[in-house]
Structures are given as structure tokens and as C-alpha cells.
C-alpha positions in Angstrom: 0.4 0.1 -0.1 1.4 2.9 -1.5 0.3 4.8 1.7 2.4 3.1 4.2 5.6 4.7 2.5 7.9 6.2 5.4 10.8 7.2 3.2 10.1 7.6 -0.9 11.1 4.8 -2.8 12.4 5.0 -6.0 10.6 2.1 -7.2 7.2 3.9 -6.3 8.1 6.9 -8.0 6.5 6.0 -11.0 3.3 8.1 -12.4 -0.1 7.3 -10.9 -2.6 6.3 -13.1 -6.2 7.4 -12.4 -8.6 4.4 -11.9 -11.6 5.9 -13.6 -13.7 2.2 -13.2 -12.7 2.1 -9.4 -13.4 5.6 -9.1 -17.0 5.3 -10.6 -17.4 2.2 -7.9 -16.5 4.7 -5.2 -18.9 6.9 -6.3 -21.3 4.0 -6.6 -21.4 2.7 -3.3 -20.9 6.4 -1.3 -24.3 7.4 -3.6 -26.1 4.5 -2.4 -25.0 4.3 1.1 -26.3 8.2 0.9 -29.9 7.4 -0.8 -31.5 4.1 0.9 -33.6 5.1 3.9 -31.6 6.1 6.7 -31.1 3.5 9.2 -32.9 3.5 12.8 -30.4 5.3 14.9 -28.7 7.4 12.4 -29.5 11.1 11.8 -29.5 12.1 8.2 -26.1 13.8 8.4 -24.5 10.7 10.6 -25.6 8.8 7.2 -24.1 11.8 4.9 -20.9 11.0 6.8 -20.8 6.9 6.5 -21.9 7.3 2.6 -18.8 9.7 2.4 -16.5 7.0 4.3 -17.4 4.2 2.5 -16.7 5.5 -1.3 -13.5 6.9 0.2 -12.7 3.4 1.7 -13.2 2.5 -2.1 -10.5 4.6 -3.4 -8.1 4.0 -0.3 -8.4 0.0 -0.8 -7.9 0.4 -5.0 -5.7 3.4 -4.7 -7.4 5.6 -7.5 -6.1 8.3 -6.5 -2.7 9.3 -4.3 -4.5 8.3 -1.0 -3.1 11.6 0.9 -5.2 13.2 -1.7 -8.1 10.9 -1.1 -8.2 11.7 3.0 -8.0 15.0 1.5 -11.4 15.1 -0.9 -13.1 13.2 2.2 -12.7 15.9 4.4 -13.7 18.3 1.8 -16.5 16.1 1.4 -17.3 15.8 5.0 -17.0 19.8 5.7 -19.8 19.8 2.6 -22.0 18.0 4.3 -22.0 20.0 7.4 -18.8 18.4 9.4 -17.3 21.4 10.9 -13.5 21.5 10.5 -12.5 21.8 14.0 -14.8 22.0 17.2 -15.2 20.6 20.6 -18.1 17.9 21.1 -20.4 20.1 23.5 -21.6 16.6 25.6 -18.2 15.2 26.0 -15.6 18.4 25.4 -14.0 15.6 22.9 -12.0 17.4 20.1 -13.9 16.4 16.9 -14.2 17.2 12.7 -12.6 17.2 9.6 -9.4 18.4 10.4 -9.0 17.2 14.1 -6.8 14.5 13.0 -4.3 17.0 12.4 -4.9 18.2 16.3 -4.4 14.8 17.2 -1.3 14.1 19.4 -1.2 10.3 18.2 -0.6 12.5 14.5 2.1 14.4 15.8 3.7 11.4 17.6 4.1 9.4 14.1 5.4 12.8 12.3 8.1 12.5 15.1 9.2 8.6 15.3 8.5 8.5 11.3 11.5 10.9 11.2 13.5 9.0 13.7 13.1 5.9 11.5 14.2 8.7 8.6 18.0 9.2 10.8 18.4 5.6 11.8 18.8 4.9 7.4 20.4 8.0 6.5 23.0 7.5 8.7 23.9 4.5 8.1 23.2 3.7 11.7 20.3 1.2 10.9 22.7 -1.4 8.0 25.3 -1.3 10.8 23.0 -3.0 13.8 21.4 -5.8 11.2 24.9 -6.7 9.1 26.3 -6.9 13.3 23.4 -9.4 14.4 23.7 -10.9 11.5 27.5 -11.7 12.1 26.4 -13.6 15.7 24.4 -16.2 14.4 25.1 -19.7 12.8 24.6 -20.1 8.8 22.1 -22.0 8.5 18.5 -21.2 7.6 16.9 -21.3 11.5 20.1 -18.8 12.4 19.9 -17.1 9.7 16.0 -16.3 10.1 16.5 -16.2 14.2 18.8 -13.4 13.6 16.7 -11.7 11.3 14.2 -12.1 13.9 16.4 -10.4 16.3 17.1 -7.5 13.6 13.6 -6.8 13.2 12.8 -6.5 16.8 15.5 -4.1 17.7 15.1 -2.0 15.1 11.5 -1.3 15.9 12.5 0.1 19.0 13.6 3.7 16.6 12.0 2.5 13.6 8.4 2.8 13.6 7.6 2.4 9.6 7.8 -1.0 8.3 8.4 -0.1 5.4 11.7 1.3 5.8 12.5 -1.9 7.7 11.6 -3.8 5.0 13.9 -1.3 2.7 16.7 -2.2 5.3 16.4 -5.9 5.6 14.9 -7.4 2.6 18.3 -6.3 0.5 20.0 -7.2 3.0 17.7 -10.8 2.6 18.2 -11.1 -1.2 22.0 -10.1 -1.5 22.6 -12.9 1.3 20.4 -15.2 -0.9 22.3 -14.9 -4.1 25.5 -15.1 -2.6 24.3 -18.9 -1.2 23.4 -19.4 -4.5 19.7 -20.5 -4.3 17.7 -20.7 -7.3 15.5 -18.2 -8.4 11.6 -19.1 -6.9 13.0 -22.0 -4.8 11.7 -22.9 -1.7 15.3 -21.8 0.2 15.0 -18.2 -1.2 11.2 -17.9 -0.6 11.7 -19.3 2.9 14.5 -16.4 3.6 12.7 -13.5 1.5 8.9 -14.1 3.0 10.1 -14.6 6.7 12.7 -11.6 6.5 9.8 -9.4 5.6 7.7 -11.0 8.5 10.4 -10.4 10.8 10.2 -6.5 9.3 6.3 -6.3 10.2 5.6 -8.5 13.0 7.9 -7.6 16.0 6.9 -4.0 15.7 4.1 -5.0 17.0 5.4 -5.2 20.7 6.3 -1.7 21.5 3.6 1.0 21.5 5.4 2.8 18.6 7.1 -0.4 17.0 4.7 0.1 14.1 2.9 2.6 11.7 -0.3 0.9 13.8 0.9 2.1 17.5 -0.3 5.8 16.7 -3.4 4.2 15.4 -4.2 2.4 18.5 -3.0 5.4 20.4 -6.0 7.6 18.5 -8.7 4.9 19.7 -7.8 4.5 23.1 -7.5 8.5 23.4 -10.7 9.0 21.4 -12.5 6.8 23.9 -11.0 8.2 26.7 -9.3 5.0 27.7 -5.6 5.6 29.5 -2.5 3.8 27.7 0.7 4.1 28.6 3.8 2.5 27.0 4.4 0.1 29.7 0.8 -0.5 30.1 0.6 -1.4 26.2 4.2 -3.4 26.2 1.9 -6.0 29.5 0.0 -7.1 26.9 1.5 -7.1 23.8 5.8 -7.9 24.3 4.9 -11.5 25.0 2.4 -12.4 22.6 4.0 -10.5 20.0 7.3 -12.4 21.1 5.1 -15.7 20.8 4.3 -14.7 17.7 7.5 -14.4 16.1 8.5 -17.8 17.8 5.6 -19.8 16.1 6.1 -18.2 12.6 9.7 -19.4 12.5 9.4 -22.4 13.8 6.3 -23.1 11.8 7.5 -21.9 8.3 11.0 -23.9 9.0 9.0 -26.7 9.7 6.2 -27.0 7.3 8.2 -25.4 4.2 11.7 -27.3 4.0 14.2 -25.8 2.2 15.4 -28.0 -1.1 18.5 -28.4 1.0 20.6 -27.0 4.2 22.8 -24.0 3.7 26.0 -22.8 5.6 26.2 -19.0 5.4 29.7 -18.0 5.5 30.1 -14.9 8.3 32.2 -13.0 5.9 29.2 -12.2 4.4 28.0 -10.0 7.4 31.5 -8.7 8.2 32.1 -7.7 4.9 29.2 -5.4 5.2 30.3 -4.0 7.9 33.9 -3.4 6.8 32.6 -2.0 4.1 30.3 0.8 6.3 33.7 1.9 8.1 34.5 3.1 11.7 31.2 3.9 13.4 30.6 7.5 13.2 29.9 10.8 14.8 25.7 10.8 13.3 25.1 7.2 14.0 26.5 7.8 18.1 24.0 11.1 18.3 21.1 9.1 16.6 21.4 6.2 18.8 22.0 8.4 21.8 18.5 10.4 20.8 16.5 7.5 19.7 17.8 5.4 23.5 16.7 8.7 25.1 13.5 9.2 23.5 12.3 5.6 24.6 13.4 6.4 28.1 11.3 9.4 28.7 8.9 7.0 26.8 8.6 4.5 29.4 9.2 7.0 31.7 6.1 9.3 31.2 4.1 8.8 34.1 6.9 10.1 36.1 7.4 13.3 33.9 4.2 13.4 32.0 5.6 14.4 29.1 3.5 13.5 25.7 5.4 11.6 23.8 5.6 14.1 20.6 7.0 16.4 23.0 10.1 14.3 23.4 9.7 13.4 19.8 9.8 17.3 19.0 13.0 18.2 21.6 14.7 15.0 19.8 14.2 16.3 16.0 15.7 19.9 17.2 18.8 18.3 18.3 19.1 16.2 15.3 18.8 19.0 13.2 21.3 21.1 15.7 23.4 18.3 15.2 23.5 18.7 11.1 22.0 14.9 10.2 18.3 16.9 9.1 19.3 18.9 6.2 16.7 21.2 5.1 16.1 19.2 2.7 14.7 15.6 4.7 12.2 18.0 6.4 10.3 17.6 2.7 11.6 13.7 1.6 12.7 12.1 4.5 9.3 11.0 5.0 6.1 9.9 2.7 3.4 13.0 3.3 1.4 10.9 1.4 1.0 8.4 4.4 0.6 11.7 6.9 -2.3 13.0 4.5 -3.8 9.7 4.5 -3.4 9.1 8.4 -4.5 12.7 9.3 -7.9 11.7 7.3 -8.2 7.8 9.6 -6.9 9.8 12.9 -10.2 12.5 11.8 -12.6 9.5 11.5 -11.7 8.2 14.7 -13.2 11.2 16.3 -15.9 12.0 13.9 -17.8 8.2 14.0 -18.4 8.4 17.6 -19.7 12.3 17.5 -22.1 11.2 15.0 -23.4 8.1 17.1 -21.7 6.0 13.9 -20.0 3.4 16.5 -23.1 3.2 18.6 -24.7 2.2 15.2 -22.2 -0.7 14.6 -22.3 -1.5 18.0 -26.0 -2.3 18.0 -24.9 -4.8 15.0 -21.7 -6.3 16.3 -22.3 -6.8 19.8 -25.6 -8.8 20.3 -24.1 -11.3 18.1 -20.7 -11.2 19.6 -22.2 -10.6 23.5 -22.5 -15.0 23.8 -19.0 -15.3 23.3 -17.9 -12.7 26.1 -17.8 -15.1 28.5 -15.0 -17.4 26.8 -12.3 -14.9 25.6 -10.5 -17.6 23.6 -13.9 -17.9 21.1 -14.7 -14.0 21.4 -11.0 -12.4 20.5 -10.7 -15.4 18.2 -13.7 -14.3 15.7 -12.7 -10.9 16.4 -9.2 -11.8 14.9 -10.6 -13.7 12.1 -12.9 -10.5 11.2 -9.4 -8.8 11.2 -7.9 -10.8 8.9 -11.0 -10.9 6.7 -11.4 -7.3 6.7 -7.9 -6.9 5.1 -9.3 -8.3 1.8 -10.5 -4.4 1.5 -8.5 -2.7 3.5 -5.0 -3.5 2.4 -4.3 -0.5 5.4 -5.3 -2.1 8.3 -5.6 1.7 9.9 -9.3 1.5 8.8 -10.4 -1.9 9.7 -8.9 -1.4 13.1 -11.1 1.4 14.5 -14.0 -0.1 12.8 -13.8 -2.9 14.9 -12.5 -2.3 18.2 -14.6 0.7 18.5 -18.2 -0.1 18.6 -17.1 -3.5 20.3 -14.8 -1.9 23.1 -17.4 -0.7 25.8 -19.2 -4.0 25.5 -16.3 -6.4 25.7 -15.1 -4.2 28.3 -17.9 -4.7 31.0 -17.7 -8.3 30.4 -14.1 -8.1 32.0 -12.2 -8.7 29.1 -9.6 -5.1 28.8 -9.5 -2.8 25.9 -5.7 -3.7 25.2 -7.1 -7.6 25.4 -9.0 -6.8 22.5 -6.3 -4.6 20.7 -4.6 -7.5 21.1 -6.8 -8.8 18.6 -6.6 -6.6 16.0 -3.1 -6.3 16.0 -1.3 -10.2 16.1 -3.7 -10.2 13.1 -3.1 -7.4 10.8 -0.3 -8.8 8.6 -1.8 -11.1 6.2 -0.5 -11.7 2.8 -2.7 -14.2 0.6 -2.2 -12.0 -2.3 0.2 -9.5 -2.7 -2.3 -6.5 -2.8 -3.0 -7.7 1.1 0.6 -6.5 2.0 2.6 -3.9 0.6 6.2 -4.9 2.4 5.5 -8.6 0.5 4.8 -6.7 -2.7 7.9 -4.7 -1.9 9.9 -7.7 -1.5 8.6 -8.8 -4.6 9.4 -5.8 -6.4 13.2 -5.4 -5.1 14.2 -9.2 -6.0 12.6 -8.7 -9.4 9.7 -11.3 -8.7 12.5 -13.5 -8.6 12.2 -14.0 -4.7 9.3 -16.4 -4.2 5.8 -17.2 -5.9 2.6 -16.5 -5.9 1.8 -19.9 -4.3 4.3 -20.0 -2.2 3.3 -16.6 -1.2 -0.1 -17.9 -0.2 1.2 -21.0 1.7 2.9 -19.1 4.6 0.5 -16.7 4.4 -1.8 -19.2 5.7 0.6 -19.9 8.6 0.4 -16.6 9.5 -2.9 -16.5 9.9 -3.2 -19.7 11.6 -0.1 -18.5 14.1 -1.6 -15.4 14.9 -5.3 -17.2 16.2 -2.8 -19.6 18.2 -0.8 -16.5 19.5 -3.9 -14.9 20.8 -5.1 -18.0 22.2 -1.8 -18.3 24.0 -2.1 -14.5 25.3 -5.3 -15.3 27.3 -3.9 -17.4 29.0 -0.7 -15.6 29.8 -2.7 -12.2 30.9 -4.7 -14.6 32.9 -1.0 -15.7 34.6 -0.4 -11.6 35.5 -4.0 -11.4 36.6 -4.2 -8.5 33.4 -7.7 -11.0 32.6 -10.2 -12.8 35.1 
């Protein structure tokens, strides 16, 4: 999904072609929702808001136009039908409006942490970490994939963009595949490439700001006025994420055996490290800024500085140190992504304001209520819903609030914590049965010139991911109970 790009990629710079057929579908969907009889529980304005959202989802999913511009179009249409640009909701005192996403702390958090990721990539610190870790592990398939898991986990502390992590890790993996002499599209090549991309994406779910899903979760919780801290998130998500990563590694190795074993020479990683030269001042400063920021994020309950405020100070330091130049501010991150998510964050305010959440809850809650007494069953159903939603929402950013927000009140009342419900949509948020469903797999396919893996191999390992995510979710319930986080 092009909206996920956190740093410009040359391969994605081609001229965007408008998909006129899908534009017609988007208009038809919007008009259909707008002119059906107004559903019980919705006002006429709420119905028009829902119609605009429905049409925009088609624009986003089919990438009819630049997704940032599609967000701006959505905001313009919302204001046309009476949604104010920015307002304080009288009953609740919440901030809402068509442009409210850009006043959301989650949007500013996203801005600063994506710039952090750009700094780690620009200075070479991310590559140095990756090659160093790779040099420590044995050159077997298990050793190689374990090394990339640790690389993905550590990089996610400073690089929230799964796209940037993929842009760092996938070329290293492909170079290794070629060095090992593995045939194109062989099982060995596919095992390394697909699993490495999974390890660029999934480990970041362990931390509140380890993936671009994090700011979406922050915005969802803020809209419902549910407290969320870095440590609180980690309590629920770190171990389940590690369990999921372990299941992926074990299952991929056991159920997708390569044609023959391999033995990679440590000289590959050591040679790449040598080519990077000595540890540079810019890398040291970037590393210190990231580590100190993480320290402040963890201890937010002590100093009460919002995450984005800490990041703003960090960006100033990186600029004063000469790591950011003027041109980096415009090109270092994807403004398509920022505009797109600004629209998503606005919806997290608008949907509750117009009681659309209550209307959706009226449809969903009666169907899941019988399962509230069985957390494993309920969260598994929510996980399957998320996996299914990815067929129509390749970003996951739309599906997450649409599933979580209507259910959270009823589920919380039944003793299932909001973060447990969030875990159900997060752990299942990255399926890849088809390339369009997972932008990072599409990136890997392009980076290897379509020689890394076949569509059949992708679908097979994608099924393993989906099953592993549901198993990890079930195990997580027992883990939360042991910790006393869930009764």
C-alpha cells in the first residue's frame, strides 16, 4: 500500500494512473449508502458521513488516486455536508471535526517517530545494527531467520515504519540469497525472503510505537478516553508478539522445508560491516537520541511529557547536529502517509461524534455478546474478522478502529480489557495471501525482480501466518490470566 511508505522509494515514484473504473465504484457505493432509507439510530447527516466514508474506503483500497489526496477529498466532502473543520463536542468536551486528525497527539507522535526512522536509515546506523547481528548467528536457515527476527525487533525500537525496516532488511536478505546460490523462486529463497519480511513487520507490534499501527491505537484509546501507557501496552503486547514471531519461525521452518540445507559464511556480514567503515558521529548521536527518547516514553507516568513532545525535542537535536538538512524535512518521510493517516485519525473522532459507532455496535454486539464469557472464542472471532477485513482494507488502519471501537465498551464490561481486544486486531493485522493485501510483501516482490518467491509460496506461508496469529492470541489469553491482567 503506497500510503505505508515512510521514506521515498525510487521504485514507487512512477506516475500514478487514475483507475476510472474503481472511481465509478467508489461514487456508486457512496451514492447507494447516501440514498437508502436512513437506518434507525442514525441522523441524516450521520448517514451522509457514512456514505462519504464508504466511498473513500474504496478509493483507499483500490488506490484510485494518491491516498493522501483521497483523504483531503474526504475531508472536503465531510465539510460540504456540514461537518465542521474543528470543534469541541458539547456533550463530551472532545475535539472533533473534519481536520481534527491533525490536532491529534497521535498524528504528531507518528510524525516524529517516522523522522527518527529516517535518521537511523540515513546515518547507516540501522544497517550497521543489522549486519552486526547477522554476523553473530550460525549460517543455517534457522540461524539466518533468527538473526533477522532480532534485527527486526531491535530496529522497531527506533524505526516505527515497517516499510523502512523492509527497505533495510529485504535487500540484505536478497543479497544473502544470491551469495548462497539459491535458485530464483526456490523454496529456500522463498523461505528466507518471506520470513525476513515478516520479521521486518511483526516484531514491531511488541512496542507501542514499534509500528505505524501504534499511533492508530493511541488515537483509538484517546477517542474513548481510555488511558494508555508505553508500559501498559507492553504488558499486553510484548510477550504475545514474541510468541507469534516464534510460531512463525518454527512453523515456516518445519512446514516449508527448503530443497537442501545451507551454511552461510560469516564473511558475508563481516564484509558488509567493514564496508560501512568506522562508527560515525552521526550514528552515535542518532542512537543516543533514540535511546533517550525511549527512556522518556517508558517513564511518561513520572514526568508527564507527551510522547510527541519528547520527539519534538529529539528532532531539534538531530537538526542542530546536522543529521537533518533542509531537504530532508520535505523528502525524509512520506507526506502521502501523513495526509492519509490524518484522515484516519479524523475519523476516529467523527465516527463517535455522529453516533455511527453506536449504530455499528448495535449490529455487532448482539452477535458477539454470547462469546464474552469465553475470551479465547471472542478474541478469535475478532481476529478472524480482522483477517477478513484485510481483503478490503490493505492498510489495516481503517479496519482497526471500525472493529475495536464499537465493541470495546461491551467487551470491557464483560471483563476483557481494551488492550486485549486491541491485541486481537493487531496480531492478525498483517496477512498476505495476495500481494495487494500486504504492501511489504509487494515491496519484496519488486526488490527481487519477482524472483524471490511465487504467488503459491506466498499464499501458503500467508496461511501459516494467519493460523499462527490466532494460536498466539489464544496463548496470550492464558498469559494475561497468569499476570492477573484478565480474569
